C-alpha positions as CSV (number, residue, x, y, z in Angstrom):
1,X,11.5,1.2,2.3
2,X,9.7,3.8,1.1
3,X,6.4,2.8,-0.7
4,X,4.7,5.5,-2.9
5,X,1.5,5.7,-4.7
6,X,-0.7,8.4,-6.6
7,X,-3.9,9.6,-4.7
8,X,-6.5,8.9,-7.0
9,X,-9.5,8.2,-4.8
10,X,-11.7,10.9,-3.8
11,X,-13.8,9.9,-0.9
12,X,-11.0,7.7,0.9
13,X,-10.9,7.6,4.8
14,X,-7.6,5.8,4.9
15,X,-5.2,3.7,2.7
16,X,-4.1,0.2,3.3
17,X,-0.7,-0.9,2.1
18,X,0.2,-4.7,2.0
19,X,3.5,-6.2,2.1
20,X,2.0,-9.2,0.1
21,X,5.4,-11.0,0.7
22,X,5.0,-11.0,4.5
23,X,1.2,-10.8,4.7
24,X,1.4,-7.7,6.6
25,X,-1.0,-4.6,6.4
26,X,-0.3,-0.9,7.6
27,X,-2.9,1.9,7.4
28,X,-2.2,5.6,6.6
29,X,-4.5,8.6,6.5
30,X,-6.5,10.0,3.5
31,X,-4.6,11.9,1.0
32,X,-1.3,10.3,2.0
33,X,0.9,9.4,-0.9
34,X,3.7,7.3,0.7
35,X,4.7,5.1,3.7
36,X,8.2,4.5,5.2
37,X,7.9,0.9,6.1
38,X,10.7,-0.2,8.4
39,X,12.1,-3.4,9.8
40,X,11.6,-5.4,6.7
41,X,14.1,-8.2,6.1
42,X,16.5,-7.6,3.5
43,X,15.1,-9.9,0.6
44,X,12.9,-8.8,-2.0
45,X,9.2,-7.4,-0.7
46,X,5.9,-6.7,-2.9
47,X,3.5,-4.1,-1.9
48,X,0.0,-3.5,-2.8
49,X,-2.3,-0.5,-2.1
50,X,-6.1,-0.1,-1.7
51,X,-8.3,2.8,-0.7
52,X,-10.9,2.3,2.3
53,X,-13.9,4.2,3.0
54,X,-17.0,3.7,5.3
55,X,-18.4,1.7,2.4
56,X,-15.7,-0.9,1.8
57,X,-12.2,-1.3,0.3
58,X,-11.1,-0.7,-3.6
59,X,-9.4,-3.5,-5.1
60,X,-5.8,-4.0,-4.3
61,X,-3.4,-2.8,-6.9
62,X,-2.1,-5.4,-8.8
63,X,1.7,-6.8,-8.3
64,X,4.1,-6.4,-11.0
65,X,7.7,-7.3,-10.3
66,X,9.1,-4.4,-12.3
67,X,7.1,-1.7,-10.1
68,X,5.8,-3.0,-7.0
69,X,8.7,-5.3,-6.0
70,X,12.0,-4.1,-4.4
């Protein structure tokens, strides 16, 4: 599964991507706009993304069944 987002942060150090269905989180480097997440079960998964810097993390993106769940 490829998870994609728009890089809208100006000072992120990394991004965190959460599979909110399974409760797992992966990190990618700053300025990334996608993550290939392998080994997922066949059923529907929902993802959220947030930017992180040394001050802290942004809010998670909201989960909407039409866009973030596949």
